[in-house]
N, C-alpha and C positions, 0 to 999 in steps of 0.2 A: 686216311681221308675220312672226313665226316660223311655220313649218309645225309645228303641234303634234302631228301624228299620231305621230311617233316618240318623243315624250317620255312617260316613265312617271309623272311627278309635277310638281306646280307648282314645287317647289324646283329641280328640274333645268332646267325651262324658264326660270324666272327667272334662274338662274345664267348660262345662255347669253345671255339678253337683256342682262344687265348688262355682259357682256364685249363683245357685238357693238356696242352703242351707247355704249361707255364714255365718249366725249367729248361726248355729247349731254346736254342738261339734262333731268333726269327729274322734278325737284320744285322748286317755288317755294312758299315759305310766307310769307304776308303777313298783317300785322295792321294794319287801318286803312290808312294811307298809307305804311306802312313794311314793307320786306321783312325777315323774320326770317332766312331762309336761302334759298340757291339751290344745288342739288346736281346735279352730273353723275351719270351712272350709275356711274362709277368711284368717286366720293366716297360715293355711297349704299352701294355694295357694301362699301367699306372700313369704314364705320361699322357696317353690319349684321354684319360679321364680328367686331367687338368684342363685340357683344351675343351672337352665336352662341358665341363662345369662353367667355364668362362662363356661358352656359347649360350648355355642356359641362363647365366646371369644377364646376358644381353637380349634375352627374350627369344632366342632362336629355338624354333619348335618344329613339330611335324609338318612336312611339306615345304618348309622354308628352303631357299636355295643358297648354296655356298660355293664359291668358285675357288679353285686352287691353281695358282700360277707359280710354279717352281720347277727347277731342274730336278733330276733324279736325286733323291736324298731321303733320309729316314723321316723327316718332318712331313713329307708329302703323304706317306702312308699313315702316319700317326693322325694327321689332320683328317684324312679320309675316314678313318675309323670313328673319330669323334663326331663327324657329320652324320654318319650312318647311325651311330648310337643315339643321337638326338632326333632321329627320324627325318633328317634333312635330305635334300636332293643335291647331289654332287655335280658341279659343273667343272670338268677338267679342261683347262685351257692350254694352248700350245705356247710355250715360252719363246718360241722362235718367231712368232708374229710380231709386228710392230706394236708400239704402245697404242697407236690410234686404232688398230685392228682389235687389240685386246679390249679396249674401252667400248668398241662397237658391240662385241660379243657379251661383255658384262651388262651393257644396257639391254640388249636383246633378251638375255636370260633372266633379267630381273633378279640378279643375285643380291641378297641382303648382306652377305658376308663375303669378304675377300681375304684369303690367306696367301701371302705373296712374298717372294724372295726380295731382299733389300735392293739389289741392283735393278730389278724389274720395277719395283715401286718408285725408284728415283726417276726412271724413264716415264712412268705414268704421270708423276707429279708435274713434270715439265712439258707434258704433251699439250698442245693448244686446245684439245678437246677434253681436257681433264674435268671440266664442269659437267660433263655427261655422266660421270661416275655416280651411280645411284646407291652403291653399297653404304649402309649406315655403320658398319663395323669392319675395320681392316686390321689384320694381324700381320706384322712384318717380321720375317725371320732373319736372323744373323745381322741385324743392324748394329753398326759400331756404337759404343756408349755415347759418343758425342754427336751422333748423326741426327739431323733434323728430319723427322719422319711425318711431319705435319700432325694431323689429328689421329693418326694411326697409333696402335700400341704394339709393343714388342711381343712377339709370339712366346719368347722365353720367359716373359713376366707373368704368364698364366700360372698362378700358384695357389689357387683356392682348392684345398684338399678335400672339401666336402664332396661326398659321392653324388654325382649327377643323376638325374632321373633318366632311366632308359625309356625311350618312346617306341613302342612296337609299330611295325608297318606290315602291310599285307603284300602278297606276291604281285597283285595288280597295281600297287602303288608305284609311282615314279622312283627310280633309284638314281639315274644320271641324265643329264642333258649333255650330249656329246656332239660337238660341231664337226661336220664332215670336213675332211682334209681339203676338199675342193672348194670350201666356202670362199666366196669372193664378195661381190657387192650385195648379194642376197643371202643372209645368214641361214644356214640349214642346221637347226638344232634338233638332233635325233633324240627323242624321248624314249629311254630304255627303262624297263621295269625290273623289279627285283626278280621276278620269274625269268625274264630274259637271261640274266646273269647266272642265277642258280642252275638253270637248265643247261646252259652252255658249259659251266664249270663241271657239272656232273658227267657230261659226255666226254669232254676233253681229257679229264683226269682218268677216265676209264681206259683210254687208249694210251696215254703217256702218263703213268702214275707218278705222283709226288708223294713223299712220305718224310718222316724225320730222317735227317742225314743227307737228303737231296739238297744240292746247292744250285741255285739259279742265278746266273749273272745278268743283271739288269743293265742293258746298254741303250735300248730304245727309250725315248721319253715315256714316263709313266702315264701321261695323258693319252698316249697311243693305245688304241683298242687292244692290240696284241699284248703289250707289256702290262696293261691294267689287269688283264685276265691271268696271264701266265707268269707275271712278275709281281702279283699282289694277291688277287683273290684265290687262285689255284694253290700257290705255295702256303698261304696262311691258313687255308681250310684243310691243310694236309700235314701241318707241323714241319714244313720244310724251311730252308734258310734262303733269304734273298740277299745278294751281294750288290750294293750300289756303288758305282764308281763316280767320283766327282770330276773325273777327267776322262777324255776319250782319246788321248794320245796313244798311238798304236803300241808303243813299247810297254805302257802300263796295262793296257788291255791284255796283251800277250802274257805279261807277268801274272795277271789275276787268275788265269786258267790254272797255272801250276801252283800258285800260292794258296788258292782256296779250293782246289780240286773240284772244279765246276762240273756239274752233271748236265745241265741244260743251259742254252742261251738262245735268245731270239734275235734275228737280224733282218734287215730289209735287203732285197736283192742287190742293191748297189754296194753295200758293205760286204756281203758275201762274195761278190765278184772281186772286190779288192783283195779279200783274203785269199781267194783262189790264185790271183795273179802273184801275190807274194810267195805262195807255196810253189807255184810253177817256176818262178825265178830261182828259188832255192834249189829245187830239184835239178834245173838246167845247169846250175853252177857246180854240181858234184863232179868229181873226177870220173872219167869215162867208165872205169870198171864198177865203181860204186853206183853210178847211174844205171848200168845194165842190171846189177843186182836188184836195185830198187824197182826197176821196170818189171823184172821177173816176179818179185814179191807182190806187186800191185796186180799183175796178171793172175797170180794164184789166188789172191784175195777175191778178185772179181769172180773167178770161177767158183770158189767155195761159198760165196754169198749171193749167188744169182737168184735163189728162191726167196731168201729172207736174210736180214742182217744177222751176223754172228760176231758179236762184239769181242768175245774172248779170243776167237780165232784171229780177228783183225788186229787186236792189240798185241798178240803174239808175233804175227808176221811183220807188222809195221810198228814195232815198239817205239822207235825214236820219234815217229810222227805223233803217235798218241800221247807219248810222254810230254811232248811240247804243248799239248792241250790239257795237261794235268793228269792224264791216264785214266780219268773216270767219266769223260764226256760220253753221254749216251746218244744225244741227238742235238741237232741245230734246228730250231723252228724258223721258218721264213715265210713271209707274206707281205701284203701291202702293195705288191706290184708283181708283174710277170717275171719269173725267174727262168733264165735260159736252161734248157735241158742239159746242155753240155756241162754247165756248172754243177748241176745236181749230180750228174753222172761222175764227175771228177771226185766229188766228196764221197759218194757212195763207194767208189772204187778203192779209196784209201781207208775205208771202214768207218767213216763218220757219216751216218745217215742224216739227210736233210729232209725233215718232214715239211714239205711244202703244202700249202692249202690255198683256198680261195675264200674271201669274205669281204664284207664292206661294213662301214660304220652302222648302216641302217639295220644290220642283222647280227650285231654283237661282234664276236671275234672271228669265227670261221663258219663257213657253210659246208665246205668239203675239206678233207684232209687225206693226204697220201699215207695209208697205213703201212706201206713198205712190204706188203704181202701179196704179190711180190713188188719189188721196186720198179716204178715206171716213170722215167724222167720226163716223158712228153705230156703227162697229165698232172692235174692238181688233185687227183684222188676222187673218191666217191663221196656223195652227200653224207653228212654225219647222221647218226640215228636221230630220228625226229624231224629231219629236214626233207621236205618234198621239193623236187626240182623238175622243171620242164623247159623246153626250148620253144619259144614262140615264133611262128611263121618261119620255119626253117627253109633255107634255100636248097638247091639241088645237092649241095654238099652236106646238108644237115645242120648248117650254121644259122643260128638265130639268136634273138635276145633271151638271156637267162632270166627266168622267173622262179621265185622261191616262196615257200611259206613254211611256217613252223613256229615253235614257242620262243625262238630267239629273235624273231623279227620285231623291230621297234613298234611302239604304240602309234606314234605319229611324229610329224615335224612340228616343233613348237610354234604355236600361233600362226600356222600356215595351212589351213584346211584345203586350200586350192592345190598346193604342191603335194599334200598328203593324198588327196584324191587322185592326182595324176600318177603317183608312185605306187600306191597300194590299191589294186583293183580286184574286187571280190576276194579279198584276203591274200592275194598274190602280190609280192613285192617285185616290181619291175626294176631290175638292177641296172639297166643301161649298158651291160656288158654282153659281148657276143661270145657264144660258145657252142660246143657240140658234145653230146654224150655218146661215147663209143659203145660197142656191143657189150663190154664188160661193166658198163655203168659209170665209167670214169669220165670226168669232165675235162675237156680241152678248151683252152681260152684262145681267143683270136683278137681281142682288142675292145675298145669302146665303140658303142653304136654311133655316137656322135662323130667319131673319127673316121668312120667307114666312108670310102669313096666309091661311087658307082661310075664305071667307065662308060664311054659312048657305046661300047659293044655290050653293055649290060653286065659286065664282070664286077664282082665286089673285091675291093682292095682294102686290106687292113694294115695300116702303117706299122703297128706294133709287130705284126707277124713278119713283115718284110725286114724289119730291123734285126731280127734273129739271124738273118743270112750274113749280116755284117758283124756278128758277135766276135769279139776278140780283136777288132780293128785297133791298131796301135795309136789310139787317140784318147783324150780324157773323157769326152762325151760324144754321143752320136744320136741324132734324132731325125726323123723324116716327117715332113709336112707337105700337104698339097699346095701348089701355088695359089689356087683359088681360095684356099683357107687363109693364106697369109694376106693376099691382096684381093679381097672379095669385091671391092668396088671398081676394080680395073675392068675395062672393056675388053674381055678376053673371049676368044672362041671356046667352044666346049673342050676342044683338044688342049688348049692352053690351061684351062682350069684343072685338068686332070694330071698335069705334070707334077711329078714328085721331086721334091727338093731335099737334099741331104744337108744337114747342119753338122759341122764338125767343130768341136771345141778341142783345140790342141793342148797338150801338156805345156806347162810353163817352159819357155825356151825352145819348144819344138817348132819346126817350120814345115810347111806343106811341101813335100818333095815329090819328084816324079815317081819315086818308088811307091809312095802312099797313093798317088793317083792311079798307078797301075793296079794296086791292090783293090782299090774301089772298083775299077773297071772289070777286073777278073771276077770279083764276087757278084757284080751286077749282072754279068753274063749268065750266071747260074739261074737267074730268075726268068720266068716267062716274059715275053715282050711287054705285055700290058702291066706288069708289076715293076718294070725297071725304072731306076732313078734317071731323070733327064738332066738334072743340074745339081750343083752343090754350092754351099757358102761356107767359108771358114769364119766362124763366129768367135768373137774375142771376149765373150762374157760367159760365166757359168750359167747353165740353164736354170731357170726358176723351178723350184721343186716343192712338193707338198711335204707334210710332216713324215710321210712314209717314203719320201724321196722319189716319187713319181714325177716325171716332167710335166709341168703345167703348160700344155701345148697352146692353150688360148693366150696365156700371158706371154709366152715366147713369141707368138705371132704378133701380139700387140707391140712388143718391144721392137720387132723388126719393122713393122709399119710406121712406128714413130720416128724412124731414121729417114730423113729426106734422101730420096734417090736410092733406097735400099735395094730396089730391083736391079740396079746396075751392078750390084755385088754378086749377082748370080752368074756362075760360070758353067758352061755346058760340059757335061762329062764325056 
């Protein structure tokens, strides 16, 4: 790992890393059972210089903005390095957004350059609002030879081999404009500096070290804050290898662990939960004797690792499980949304530590991280070194809004001084999340401030916290909303506004049975009266989600309201 303290910018640090580990493999791109490419740091640098030279030829210079709109692939990281080398500001966009949404963010960011994957460029070309595109230079990757790409040029045609000029930047200069995953009608472009990223990288890699030989499996989109840091910046500044998959089909993801001997991987809670379900199903299908032996070995591992992880011990006791993950997996990183403690405990018990943390786009990658010393499933860990944290206006249970400050907090929201002033007060970022610091200094999360419901009796209810009671319910998706949040214009009494409604998205082919209703009732009875669900709706669409797969509660409520007579679908529990 490079000592990042003397470096003024990401571009300078990356350039030194590419030279230091020139002969090491930095990137492997695979699609199903086939490798698309394998690049050393030297090969990566040479390709990035071709893109940087073309940027220079088009007048791209210090402070200019360039957007990347691609799925996970080698060209994403190559393009990012070329932008930083030329002193530019990177705008990573979510490829899962609609073309209209992408055009809106491109206009808001004032990106001069767009580097885009061919199928995404086709969608933009045919979008009714295409004329809003302000970028004067567009590079399209993987376009077929006979494809009409308009005035854009092919990324692969960048072949000017003259060495481009490196443009230095300072730590206080902008590095990225990252759009919050909750971005809707009002774009929220978080301006993050080189210092934000270098400081975050130094801290995170001191806790979970990367080095030559370490292999990171990139599954989350690279535009996601987590994968940008631990799937690009962290590995590249440490000489490690990043594995990009061009498919997320489960069988090929599973095969990647064993094929590439993965060391680390980052997941969002929803994907981690699906992985847990698959493992539990496999364990349950074992013959009775083998199941008893497995349960005994898991019990032994839990006992021997109660103070801290012991990977060699876990790999010895539970060899078949660890071999299925390649035999070298050190940890899974998870973030972006709340992770159920039971899921974290399940993986820890089988010897695969899950390093869960808490963060938000406005503060880089992470603000807290569970260092597993000891493992505590009910928290998201302690604030990272350099992060100050306090709880504003705590209630009688110590729960209040989380406020943070430190070198990883963004500079401001792009072109929105009013929102910046509302969000950063006296240097403290108001997160909008509710939490509590326990006696050991660990943070516990309770949900979003805007989702909190205050009952007639003055009790605070956090829907996300209630949902944990229904963890493992045999449905595809589960979400709780207040009736007054869904139908705010309805002439309701205070009591009606406080009613909690459960939304159940069933698996394909699944029906709502009396057994499922009984399970809902049984779990509901575990809650205090004021927290209990009053009604439920069987919803027939997948829940709208952010890039980190958090449920967009406001969008879900809008979808429900848009259906005439939707209130009649509510059934009393």
